[in-house]
C-alpha positions in Angstrom: 0.0 0.0 0.0 1.3 3.4 -1.0 0.6 6.6 0.9 -0.4 9.8 -1.0 -1.0 13.3 0.1 -4.0 15.2 -1.3 -3.5 19.0 -1.2 -5.9 21.9 -1.2 -4.7 25.5 -0.7 -6.9 28.1 -2.6 -10.7 28.6 -3.0 -13.7 28.4 -0.7 -16.6 26.0 -0.4 -17.2 22.3 -0.6 -16.6 22.1 -4.4 -12.8 21.8 -4.1 -13.1 18.8 -1.8 -15.9 17.2 -3.8 -13.5 16.8 -6.7 -10.8 15.1 -4.6 -13.0 12.7 -2.6 -13.8 10.4 -5.6 -10.1 10.3 -6.5 -9.2 9.3 -3.0 -11.8 6.6 -2.9 -10.8 5.2 -6.3 -7.1 5.1 -5.1 -8.2 3.4 -1.8 -10.0 0.7 -3.9 -6.6 0.0 -5.4 -5.0 -0.3 -2.0 -3.5 3.1 -1.6 -4.3 5.5 1.3 -4.6 9.3 1.0 -3.9 11.9 3.7 -5.4 15.3 3.1 -3.7 18.6 3.7 -6.6 21.0 3.7 -7.2 24.7 3.6 -10.1 24.1 6.0 -9.7 21.1 8.3 -13.2 21.5 9.9 -15.3 20.9 6.8 -13.9 17.5 5.4 -15.3 15.2 8.2 -18.8 16.6 7.5 -18.7 15.3 3.9 -18.4 11.6 4.5 -22.0 11.0 5.5 -22.4 7.6 7.1 -19.6 6.1 5.0 -15.9 5.7 5.9 -13.6 8.8 5.7 -12.2 9.4 2.2 -8.9 10.4 3.7 -6.9 8.5 6.5 -5.8 11.7 8.2 -6.7 15.4 7.7 -4.0 18.0 8.5 -3.7 21.7 8.0 -2.1 22.8 4.7 0.6 25.5 4.7 -1.1 28.7 3.5 -0.3 32.3 2.6 -2.2 34.4 5.2 -0.7 37.9 4.5 -1.7 40.5 2.0 -3.9 39.5 -0.9 -4.0 40.9 -4.4 -6.4 43.9 -4.6 -6.1 44.5 -8.4 -7.9 42.8 -11.4 -6.5 39.4 -12.1 -6.0 38.6 -15.7 -4.1 35.3 -15.6 -3.7 32.2 -13.5 -0.3 33.5 -12.3 -2.1 36.5 -10.7 -4.7 34.2 -9.2 -2.1 32.1 -7.4 -0.5 35.4 -6.1 -3.1 34.9 -3.3 -1.3 31.7 -2.5 2.1 33.4 -1.9 3.3 33.6 -5.5 3.8 37.4 -5.1 6.6 37.1 -2.5 9.9 35.3 -2.9 10.6 35.2 0.8 7.0 34.2 1.6 6.8 31.4 -0.9 10.2 30.0 0.1 8.8 29.6 3.7 5.5 28.1 2.4 7.4 25.6 0.3 9.7 24.8 3.3 6.6 24.0 5.3 5.3 21.7 2.6 8.6 19.9 2.6 8.4 19.5 6.3 4.9 18.1 5.9 6.2 15.7 3.3 8.9 14.5 5.7 6.2 13.8 8.4 3.6 12.2 6.1 6.1 10.4 3.8 4.0 10.3 0.7 5.2 8.6 -2.5 3.4 11.3 -4.5 0.9 14.1 -4.2 -2.3 15.3 -6.0 -3.7 18.7 -5.6 -6.8 20.8 -6.2 -6.0 24.5 -6.5 -2.7 23.8 -4.6 0.1 25.4 -6.6 2.6 25.7 -3.7 2.3 22.0 -3.0 3.2 21.3 -6.7 6.3 23.5 -6.4 7.3 21.7 -3.2 6.8 18.3 -4.9 9.1 19.5 -7.7 11.7 20.4 -5.1 11.3 17.1 -3.3 11.3 15.1 -6.6 7.9 13.7 -5.9 5.5 12.8 -8.7 2.4 15.0 -8.8 -1.0 15.3 -10.3 -3.5 18.1 -10.3 -7.2 18.0 -10.7 -10.0 20.5 -10.8 -12.2 22.8 -12.8 -10.9 24.5 -16.0 -10.2 27.5 -13.7 -8.2 25.8 -11.0 -6.6 23.2 -13.4 -5.7 25.2 -16.5 -3.7 23.9 -19.4 0.1 24.3 -19.2 0.3 26.5 -22.3 2.5 29.5 -23.0 1.7 32.2 -22.8 -1.0 31.3 -20.2 -4.5 32.3 -21.5 -6.3 35.2 -20.0 -9.0 34.3 -17.5 -10.8 37.6 -18.3 -10.7 37.7 -22.1 -13.6 40.2 -22.1 -11.3 42.8 -20.4 -8.2 44.2 -22.0 -5.2 43.8 -19.6 -1.4 43.9 -19.6 -1.1 40.5 -21.1 2.7 40.4 -21.4 3.2 41.1 -17.7 0.3 39.0 -16.3 2.5 36.1 -15.0 5.8 38.1 -14.6 5.7 38.3 -10.8 4.7 34.6 -10.3 7.4 33.5 -12.8 10.1 35.4 -11.0 9.0 34.0 -7.6 9.0 30.4 -9.0 12.6 30.9 -10.3 13.7 32.3 -6.9 12.3 29.3 -5.0 14.0 26.8 -7.4 17.3 28.6 -6.9 16.9 28.7 -3.1 16.3 25.0 -2.8 18.7 24.1 -5.6 15.9 22.4 -7.5 15.8 21.9 -11.3 14.9 25.4 -12.7 11.3 26.1 -13.6 11.1 29.3 -15.5 7.3 30.0 -15.4 3.9 29.2 -14.2 3.4 27.1 -17.4 6.5 25.0 -16.5 5.3 24.5 -13.0 1.9 23.3 -14.2 3.6 21.0 -16.7 5.3 19.1 -13.8 1.9 17.7 -12.7 -0.4 15.5 -14.8 -3.8 17.2 -15.2 -7.2 15.7 -14.7 -10.0 18.0 -15.6 -13.0 17.1 -13.4 -15.5 19.2 -15.5 -17.4 19.3 -18.7 -16.8 21.4 -21.9 -19.9 23.5 -21.2 -18.1 25.5 -18.5 -14.6 25.4 -20.1 -13.6 28.7 -21.7 -10.7 27.0 -23.7 -11.2 25.8 -27.2 -11.0 22.2 -26.1 -8.5 20.4 -23.9 -5.9 18.2 -25.4 -4.0 17.5 -22.2 -6.8 15.8 -20.3 -10.2 14.1 -20.8 -13.3 15.6 -19.2 -14.1 13.5 -16.2 -17.2 15.4 -15.0 -18.4 15.9 -11.4 -18.0 12.3 -10.1 -20.4 12.8 -7.2 -17.9 13.5 -4.4 -20.2 14.4 -1.6 -22.4 12.2 0.5 -26.2 12.4 0.0 -27.8 15.0 2.2 -31.4 15.4 3.4 -34.1 15.8 0.7 -35.4 19.4 0.1 -38.3 20.3 2.3 -40.4 22.5 0.0 -42.8 25.1 1.5 -46.5 24.6 0.7 -47.8 26.5 -2.2 -50.7 26.6 -4.6 -50.9 23.9 -7.2 -48.8 24.7 -10.2 -46.5 27.2 -8.5 -42.9 26.6 -9.8 -40.4 25.4 -7.2 -37.2 27.4 -7.1 -33.9 26.0 -5.7 -31.4 28.7 -4.6 -27.7 28.2 -3.8 -26.4 31.6 -2.8 -25.0 33.1 0.4 -27.4 35.6 2.0 -24.6 38.0 2.5 -24.1 38.4 -1.3 -25.4 41.7 -2.8 -27.7 39.8 -5.1 -29.6 38.1 -2.2 -31.8 40.9 -0.9 -33.3 41.8 -4.4 -33.8 38.1 -5.1 -35.7 37.7 -1.8 -37.9 40.6 -2.8 -38.6 39.2 -6.2 -39.4 35.8 -4.9 -41.6 37.2 -2.1 -43.7 39.0 -4.7 -44.3 35.8 -6.6 -44.8 33.6 -3.6 -43.1 30.7 -5.3 -42.0 27.8 -3.0 -38.3 28.1 -2.6 -35.6 26.2 -0.9 -32.6 28.4 -0.3 -29.2 27.0 0.9 -27.0 29.5 2.7 -24.5 28.9 5.6 -25.6 32.2 7.3 -29.1 33.5 8.0 -30.8 36.4 6.1 -30.4 39.8 7.8 -34.1 40.5 7.4 -37.3 38.5 7.6 -38.0 35.8 5.0 -41.5 35.2 3.6 -43.1 31.9 4.4 -42.6 30.8 0.8 -38.8 30.7 1.3 -37.3 27.9 3.4 -33.7 28.5 4.5 -31.5 25.5 4.8 -28.1 25.9 6.5 -26.8 22.5 5.5 -26.6 21.2 1.9 -29.6 19.4 0.7 -29.7 16.5 -1.8 -28.9 18.6 -4.8 -29.8 15.9 -7.4 -33.3 15.7 -6.0 -33.7 19.4 -5.5 -32.6 20.1 -9.2 -35.0 17.4 -10.4 -38.0 18.8 -8.5 -37.3 22.5 -9.1 -38.4 24.5 -12.0 -35.2 26.4 -12.2 -31.9 26.8 -10.3 -30.8 30.2 -9.0 -27.0 30.0 -8.5 -23.9 31.8 -7.7 -22.5 29.7 -10.5 -20.1 27.6 -8.5 -18.4 24.9 -10.5 -19.7 21.8 -8.9 -23.3 23.0 -8.6 -23.2 24.2 -12.3 -22.2 20.6 -13.4 -25.1 19.2 -11.2 -27.5 21.5 -12.9 -26.3 20.5 -16.4 -26.6 16.8 -15.5 -30.2 17.2 -14.2 -31.4 19.6 -17.0 -32.1 22.6 -14.8 -32.0 26.0 -16.4 -30.1 28.5 -14.4 -30.5 32.1 -13.2 -26.9 33.2 -13.1 -25.8 35.4 -10.2 -22.0 35.1 -10.2 -20.2 36.4 -7.1 -16.5 35.6 -7.8 -14.1 35.7 -10.7 -14.2 31.9 -11.3 -18.0 32.0 -11.1 -18.0 34.8 -13.7 -16.0 32.7 -16.1 -18.6 29.8 -15.7 -21.5 32.2 -16.1 -20.2 33.6 -19.4 -19.8 30.1 -20.8 -23.2 28.9 -19.7 -24.9 32.1 -21.0 -23.1 31.8 -24.3 -24.4 28.3 -24.7 -28.0 29.3 -23.9 -28.0 27.2 -20.6 -28.6 30.1 -18.3 -29.5 33.8 -18.1 -28.4 36.6 -15.9 -30.6 39.5 -15.0 -30.1 42.9 -16.7 -29.3 44.4 -13.3 -29.2 43.3 -9.6 -32.5 44.8 -8.8 -35.7 43.1 -7.7 -37.5 44.1 -10.9 -34.7 42.8 -13.2 -34.2 39.6 -11.3 -38.0 39.1 -11.3 -38.1 39.5 -15.1 -35.4 36.9 -15.4 -37.2 34.5 -13.1 -40.4 34.8 -15.1 -38.6 34.2 -18.4 -36.8 31.1 -17.1 -39.9 29.6 -15.5 -41.8 29.8 -18.8 -42.4 26.5 -20.6 -41.0 27.9 -23.8 -37.8 29.4 -22.4 -35.0 28.5 -24.8 -32.7 27.8 -21.8 -35.1 25.0 -20.8 -34.8 23.3 -24.1 -31.0 23.7 -24.1 -30.8 22.3 -20.6 -32.8 19.3 -21.6 -30.4 18.6 -24.5 -27.4 18.6 -22.2 -29.2 16.3 -19.7 -29.8 13.8 -22.5 -26.1 14.1 -23.5 -25.0 13.0 -20.1 -27.9 10.6 -19.3 -25.4 7.6 -19.5 -22.8 9.3 -17.3 -21.6 6.7 -14.8 -19.9 8.6 -12.0 -18.4 5.5 -10.2 -17.0 4.1 -13.4 -15.5 7.5 -14.4 -14.0 7.9 -10.9 -12.4 4.4 -11.2 -10.9 5.3 -14.5 -9.5 8.5 -13.1 -8.1 6.6 -10.2 -6.3 4.2 -12.4 -4.8 6.9 -14.6 -3.8 8.9 -11.6 -2.1 5.9 -10.1 -0.1 5.6 -13.3 0.8 9.3 -13.3 2.0 8.9 -9.7 4.1 5.9 -10.6 2.0 3.4 -8.6 1.5 1.1 -11.6 
């Protein structure tokens, strides 16, 4: 049995873990154990359900906790600046902490989801590595790296300059084989894109198959829909109440009285109408999406894939850069719609349009659902596990 270390450094929410859990279980079925170095050590144990833990041990990942980038990010190199790739001295110490963790855990290889410093540490330690994730967190190792905001003109030539310089400095400090750029760092780890083309802004990946969502989280409780008049459309909402879009959405839904299940970790600052039921914990998203007329979403990666799989048209309310990239792809393919403005009237107009039987987004969503009707998540996860084992030199 080989021991591997799964790594997660950047990003929030359960989606990052949901992509690694199937990989860990597939590797475990082959006799290999995985430890998890997590950005958040509290959340993972809540995701196993009644089954065995996906990871043998959960430890804290070394993280950059100082200043964050406060300017527009045009490239992946700027995104990982928030992980320490803006400071030579800082990243040297983060990599040193990863190397210490490697000495304690003694993995024969690592795999990471949005964990660039762990990949650099694996390069220094001469450990084989793999990376998995969405098109945003697991981009192709191309040069120059593609813009992640192609709709905005930015200083393309200098996008990755700081991260490239910091990577070279870390390699020199630890006397590791030189990596000259973000692209070369990404090329050290075999990619596994746990997504579908509908949310990928690239022109088609040649470095990895599309593995899809793979069902990484345990089943949760079924949605408890509020009572409503017959024929009223059910609305499923996955959006934190603290987001700026939440208050006008509450207002628009209250006017219509449509039965709504709203998942948010924190309560609403005001009073919710009886037609909106707040759930703090995740619900069975497959059942919620099947029973709902439409999905109102912050356009997280994992939930977007779930909506595609179950044929749910989406009202798109992106709240982060990664979510914005997903929203633009879904809207361009006719699978979702965003309101003209973040006001109750504009959001209400979008709700009415999407709830209509003849909404073009409804037909497009049904087409995608049919495309993935035969998607076999356990079989796909097993295939990914075998290929990852090969990439990590376990076969």
